[in-house]
C-alpha positions, 0 to 999 in steps of 0.5 A: 744226824751226828751218828750218820755223819760220824759213821760216814767219815769212819767208813771213808777212812776205812776205804783207804786202807782196804787193800792194806786190810785184805793183806793183813787178813791174809797173813792171819798171825796170832801175835801183835803186830805192826803193818807198814806200807809206803807209796812214793808218787809224782802227779800233776793236776790241772786247775782253773776257776772263773767268776763274774758278778755285777751291781748297779752303782747308780740305777733302779733302786728298791722303794721301801714304805713301812706303814700302819695297817690300820690306816695306811699311814707311813711310820714317817709321819710319826717320826718312824715310831711303832708301838708294841702289838701294832701291825705294820706293813713293809711294802718293798717294790723292786724294779726287775732292771734292778736285778739285771737284765734277764735275771729272775727273782728268787729270794727277797730278804728284809732284816733289822737290828737294834743294840743297847748297852748290854743287849742286841736283838735281830730279826729277819723276814723272807720270801721265796718267789721260785717256790711261792713260800714265806720263810719262817720269821727269825727273831732273837734277843742276845746279851752282848758277848753271847751267841745263845738267844735270851729271848726268841720269836718277838716278831709275829708274821701275819700271812693273810695280810702279806702278799707277793705280786709280779708285774711286767716292770716290778716285783712287790713283796709285802710283809705284814708283822707286829712286835710282841711285848718280849721285843727289845725297845730301840731303833732297828736299823734295817736292810734288804737284798734279793737273790736271783735264780743263780744265787747272786745277791743284789743290795740297794746302792749305798753310794746313791742313797747317801747322796740323795739324802737317806739310808737304803732302807727306813729305820723302825723305832719300837716305841721310840722316835727316830730323829731324822737328822741321824740318817738324812742328809740336809736338803741344800740350796746354792746361792751366788751373786753375779753380773748380767753375764752370769759371772760371780762378782764381789764388788758393786758401786752405785748404779751397778746392777747385780743379781742374787741367785738361789738354785736347788734340787727342790722347788722353792717355797717361802724364802725370806733373806735380810740382805742389807741396811739401807739407811743408818740415819738414827731418825729412821730407826724403829724399836722392837720388843721381844721376849727371850730366855735369860742367858740365851744362848747358854740357856738354849737347852733348858725348857724352864729357862726364865724369860726376860723382855728385850727392846732393841732399835733396828734400821730399815732393812732390805729383804729378798722375798719369794713365795707362791705368788711373787719374787720381790725385794721389800723394805721393812724392819726385822721382827724377833720371836723365840719359841721352843722346838722339840728335836727328838723325844724329851730333847728340845731347844729355844730357837729364833724365828726372824722375820720381817715386818713390811713397812710402806713408809719406806720408799725402797726406790730411794735406796734400791732400784729392782730390775723386773727382767732379773727378778723371777723364778726359773727352772720350774720354781727350783731357781730364784733371783733378784736383780737391781742396783743400789742408789748414792742414797744408800748408807750402810756404814756407821761411820760418819765418813763412809757409806758403803759395806761388805755383805757377808753370807755368813751373816745374812744367811744366818737369819735367812728362811729358806723352805722348799714347796713342802715347808722343809727347811733347805740349808746353804751349801758349804761353798757359799761361805767356803768360796764366798759366792754370795760375798759383795762389797758396796763401795767399801775397800775390797780385795779379790786375791787369785793364786795362779800356777805357771800356765795361768790356771787357779792353783788348788794344788801345788808342789814344793819348788813349783813357782806360783803367782799371787795376784790381788785386785784391790777395790779402793779409790786411789785417794784412799790408798796413796792420795788425799781425800776431802770430807765435810763434817761438823761445818768444816772441811777436812783434808786427809792424805794417805801414803801407802808404806807396806803390806803384810800377807800371812797364810797358814795351814796344818797337817798330820803324820804317823808311824808304828808308835806315834802320831802328830799334828803340825801347823805352819805360819808363812808371813811376807812383808812388802816394803813399798819404800825400799822395794824389798820383801821380808819373809819368815816361817814358823813351825809347830808340831805336837806329838802323841803316843799311839794307843793312849794319846798321851802327849809326848813332845812339842816343838816350835821353830821359826824358819826363813827359808821355806818360802821365797818371794822371787819378786813383787810389783804394785800397780796403782789405779784410779778405782782398782790397784794390782799387787803381783808376787812370784813365790815358791815353797822350799822342798823341805816345807811340810805338806799341808793344807792352807785354809786361813790368810790374813792381810794388813796394810800400813799407811802414814796419814796427815790430817788438815783443815781448810782455813779459807785459802788452803789446808793447814794445822788447826790454829787452836792447837798448841805446837806441841800437839801437832805431832798427833796430826803429822805422819801418823803410822796406822796398821789396818787389818783388811782380812775380812775384805778379801776373797781368796781364789781358791779358797784352800790351797793344798801343798804337796800330798793333802787329802781335802774334802770338797762338797760333790758337784753331782747328785742322785735323781729320784729314779737312782741315776747320777746327775753330773752337774747336780742340776736335775733339770738338765737331763743330758748328763744322767746315767745309770752305772753298772759295775761288773767284776771278772776273775779268772785263774788257771794253772796246775798243782804238781805233787811229789811225795811219799804216803806211809800207812801204818796199822798197829794190831795189838790182838789180831783175833779180836777187832775193835782195838786196832790203830790205823795211821796214814802219814804223808810228806812231800812238796806241792807246787802250784803254778797260777796265772790269773787275770781280773778286771772291773768294767763300768757300763754307762747308760743314758738314764733316758733311753737306757742305751750304752753311751758312746766312747766320745761321750765317755771321754767327755765324762772322764774329762768332767770328773778327772783333774788328771786321768794319767796320774789318777787324780780325780777333781775334788768334787768327784772324788768318790764317783770318778773311779767308776768312769775307768775300766781296770784290769789288775796290775801286779807289775809293781808287786815284787815276785809277781811281776810276770803275772804268774804265781808260784807257790810251793807248799811243804806238806807233812801231815798224819791222819789216824783212826783208832778206838779208845777206851774212855770208861771201863764199859765204853769205847769211842771211835776217834779220828785224829789228823794233824798237819804242818801249817807253815812258818811265821816270823815274830817279835816276842813282846813281854806285854803280851800273853804267850811268852816265847810264842806269837800272839794273835787277838780280835779287835774291832778291825779283825784279827790283829797281832802286835808280834806277828810281822811276816808270813813265809811261803815256799816259791820253789825247792831245789832238791828233795830226798825221801827216806823210806822206812827201813832204809828201803829204795823201793817206791812201793813196798810193805812190811810186818814188824813187831810192835816194839819195832821203831819205824823211822822215815822222813823228808828233806828239801834243800835250797828252799826259795821262799817269799816273806810276806809282810802281814801288816800294812804301814799306817793301817790296822789288821793283817793282810793276806798274800791273796789280797795282792792278787785279788784287788787293785788296792792290795798293795797299799801300805807296802814300803820296799825300803822297810823290812816290816812292810816289804815283800822280800826273798830268802833262801833256806838251806834245808828243811827236814821232818824225820818221823819216828813212829813207836808203840808203848803197849800195856797190859789191860787191867780193868781196875786201872785206868792207865792200862785201858789204852796203848800209846802210839807216838810220832816224834818228829826231828824237825830241822829248819836251816840257815836263811840268807835274805836277798833284798835285805841284809840278815840283820834285820832278822836279829831279835826276831823269832821263828814260828812253825805251825801245825793244826789238829783236828779230833772227830768223835761221836761225842762233843770234842774238847780242846785243851791248851795245857790245863785250860780248855779252849772253848773257841778255836777262833779266839785270842791266843792261849799259851801252853806247852801241850794240847790235849784233844778229847772229851771232857773225861779223857784225852784221845790225843796229845801234842807236845810243842812247847817247853821242848829243848831246841838247839840254835845254830847261832851258837853252833848248837851248843846250848839248849833253849826252851821253845814256847807255844800258843794257840792261834785263832782260826780267823788268822790262818783263814785270813792269811791262807785263803782267798775271798772265794775260799781258795787256799794256798796250802794243800788243805782248806780251812775247817771250823774244828781246826785247832791251830798250835804254834811252836815258837823259837825266840832265839832265831835271827835266821839261824838253823833250829833243831827240835823234836815235837811229839804226837801221841794217840791213845788206842784201846787195849780193851779187847772186849765190850760189855756183855749184851744187854748193857747200855752206854749212854753218849751225849752228842752235840747236835741233839738234846737226847741220848743214844742207847747202843747195845749189842755184841762186842767186836764190830766197831761200827755197831758202836754207832 
């Protein structure tokens, strides 16, 4: 195949010279000559492209079940484990609606891969429904870093047990396979997609599967078990405590009805929640005994831990119970048991099983009275509740003077057992503790704190300078705040008098920042002390910051500063009430306060306390005390931390621009629809969502330039040693207008009808906090974007405000066809092509590998460069001058001259307007293409028009010129001397890049920066082409940069072409061209230029497209700074000086890159096509 392809390339190349060849043949000269012909042209071509694709974000999804062929059991029953040699069935059911209306299945593919520290393995299966054929399975093992399989064919496809069916609503494909003994053991993470008959792939929705609790396709554990926790999200339940009206409450007294309510997407099974102590009188205690690992929980993961017996006194406890027969509140004593649980193969833990032992001797109604109306299950078993009230006999407190306590969800749910109907554990949703929805105070001091904005709404977010109102409702009897209480204790009556003196509120938060060289964490503490005697507040702030170096993580700085002015208390007041007191504060943060998330708060109160005893007539100091001890009973100041007695609303507060994760409110139904409120029992808010993207561009390409053909004929009477060259130069201007949009189609899940516009407005109102400002509600952060259609908006991107992209490419290139002698008895045809490939701006760093030239490298995020900062594209040209060969003025002409004639021609362009595109994003990795600014709505992320490194800017270059000097170095052929086998044809380029004038920035931003001018080269031969950078072979043109002064194109034995770009003298306008400097040079990876110059659909901003065989070379001029640079790179090709081939019967063996065999070529000399 290689032979045919190469012959075709050469034939096409020769067609371009056909008219020239007739002319040369007609001359029939006897002496060597050079033919020169040129053609100046000016033409315009129209362009246009339209593309549309769709994807279900929420909608019908494929079902993948992997089972054992022998018994049909799902591999999920065995933790996804599959043994070598065991036949499995991969059953894939695809709803036809998954492909889209009217689309027909063409191909279904399923694949898997695994990786160990030194090796990876992949397999792929496929079925083509159009042709009704099974694709040959692919399976291979690779050593990491190698593209050559070390082992292949480790999966066996069993066609008789495989099947395909096409029903009215579904496609079903079943692959029957087994793994052979050569397979790599491990967890194979799998994937699949379908392709319709129009070639459009559709994959399962990652968003849908992630929320519903798993991957889109199940894993396969070859000889190992898979821990479901590695890929399944927990099954959640939500809990809250409300009044009869359904409002969340946090405080109850005796006889106040409250309802504990649990909700889930799953039907509840067995539930047991230890809710509250009923009586702490020691006479009701009971001793329990259990065995536990010594030093648990430190010994939690030791299966051989020694055990010890533990005896513990426990009090009677109230339990909330639900099972398949009833929902009740019961009284009993806790029971504790430890057991060993295997988490995954070879790994386990000692876990605690906390259960209840019901005790019928406890009269529950003495402490708690249940309300049967509010104690039951609802929502078809997906909701349960317990309702009732405490009596004044309930005692939850250890203190002799107190009976109340705070029921904390973080404590009671730690020991709770909540399962679904299948016995699988359900986990409490984060907001239960985050928003304290199940925190309840019974007769214990309790504070509800609310932060409001100016409009009276709860303030989840605020800005610096904005007024905020902090309101605190203090549930505490007045006599315990500012009054007197009487207690009976130890046969005496005591009086305790409390006087409220002050209160302190402290809240704190943290944030993060970064730049190119450092990142830092910071935290701030804000303290407000309210003096209720003087009526004045005292405020202080503490700010701490720790800075680290990027890359190494080394800590390089730490500061701590106390600041008084970051928070202002404008006024405050307190209202004392019999049962509830209220505290109001109006505050604001300074514009200098840092952005942060406040997630911690504490409060203390200061009181003055006096204690007296009743003497029968009045309260006095104890008579048995000596007077010197009276001070301990008078005006005692005490400070009480009440932080644990506060519920904050909101639970977190964002100041400024801070990202915050909040659990999603939505969920996904079993059939793939999004359920907006997360309650799958209300179906009126369930939707399918399809995303359709559309792109269209149109415009034209104008070409103005010159083509120069050169034929060097060293022996006119013999064929096989000619040198053909075509060079082109000019400007190619592209003017393109484009439009792009994405549309989201929402369908009612029940009827598959499109929603109305009014319903769509309701959906957006549900999902957005501020639709105009693009601020979603936190619980819809990852889905709100799909409720708004978008059209690409370029108005905010410099140089693209009009929606028209103008780009001018300065084109220079040469393509050469020649026959080269590689051995005394062998010749090869070769095609060499080289072109100008644009300009880059770079900072030359000593730490990089290529001195005086830019470096690129491959990282995990893709192609990166620490040195290259900008790509330069030409927008327009003020003037163009073409210098024809021999100073001719004709647009079309030709000449024949002797080989010793020096042929000069070239091009200059003037007043060149360019756009300088930043390749880097601020605070991000990787390089950016100018296409990204046009083809995506987030392409402008990371632009900063105040910083040259991240700004799109413009400039004018006064001149750019390429003057070419062609000449031939002929040799006299000597079979004994390799240096006389080939002539040398050289193109020396007098390259001028003129002075730059920046528009948006001062030219000083270019100081210390270098300019890189890029070229690429391609060599095509019948043999394996080898590239060298200096003496170092370049095995991969898409690898990290390699520094070199020259580049060799050829086979393993001889050079076919040579390019010199580095180590050349150049002069610089910065010192009026008085000093010679030396240029640097390096290779650049193919991926870097692909990323910079090509769109996602393969369109190019150049007059050429990226090819896999290209070697990109850059010439670096460190002394630049925006001044003119003059230099002369050289391109040399070697054409045969040998006029005859070996006599008939001699065999030449040529090894190609596409076959393991050799090609024997015999025949008469002369016709180059006979060589192939």
